N, C-alpha and C positions, 0 to 999 in steps of 0.2 A: 470503574463506574464513577461518574461525577454526580454528587448529590445535588449540586446547585446548577445543573446544566440540563437543558431540554433541547432536543433536536426534533424538528418537524420536517419530514421528507416526503416527497412525492413517491408513492410506491412503485411507479413505473420507471423511475430514473434513479440511478445511483452512480457512484464514482467509477465503477467498472464500465458502465455504459458510456460515460463521458470519455474515459480513456480509450475505449474501443473506437468511438466515433473520431476522436482526434488521431489515433493511430491510422485508421483507414484513410482519413483526409491526407495524412502525411505519407501514405504508402508504406507503412510499417507493419510487419507481422508481429503477432503477440510475442514471439521469441526475441524480438528486438526491443521490447519494452520492459523497464524495471519499475516496479511500484513499491513504495515504502509506506507503511501505515502502523497504527497502534490501536485502533478502536474498531468496533463492530461495523461502522459505516465504511471501513476500508476493506472489508472482506472481499467484495465482488471485484474490486480493483486488483487486489493481490492475486485472486484466483485467475483473472484474465491475463495478467502479465506473465511473460515467459520467465522472469525473475521476480519473485515475490520476496520482499524483505520485511520482517517485523522489527519494530523498534524494541530495544531491550526492556522498555517499560510497557510493552503492549499487553493487551489482555490475552489470556491463554488461547482463545479460539483463533486469534490472528497468528500467534506463534505456531500453532499446530498446522496451519495451511501454508505458511511461508517456507520457502526453501532455505532461507537464511535468517538469522537473528543478529542484529547489529547492536551497537551500544545504545544507551538510553538517550532521551532528548538532552538531558543535562551533560552528557558525555559526547556531544556532537555526533550522534549516531548516523544522521543522514550523510554528513561529510565522510564519515568512516566507511559507510556502505559504498559510496561513490568511488572513493579511493581504492577500496579493495576489489570491487566488482566491475567497475567501468574503466577507470584510468589505467 
């Protein structure tokens, strides 16, 4: 939780919807998509993706739905996830 941070979002659109639309446009199945996140606004995206990855510093609800937990932001978690799960 960020005490000095405010997000205002359209309730009809989220990152999961955006990733789904992009995947469909590219002809990808959810099983071919990896999503990485750390906050509540990443939940729908991680749920949609065939491979959901939580950052090591993610909130608990993200870690609970992700198939994998990678390193933290400060430990190059995104690069580590790509190296381990994609390359």
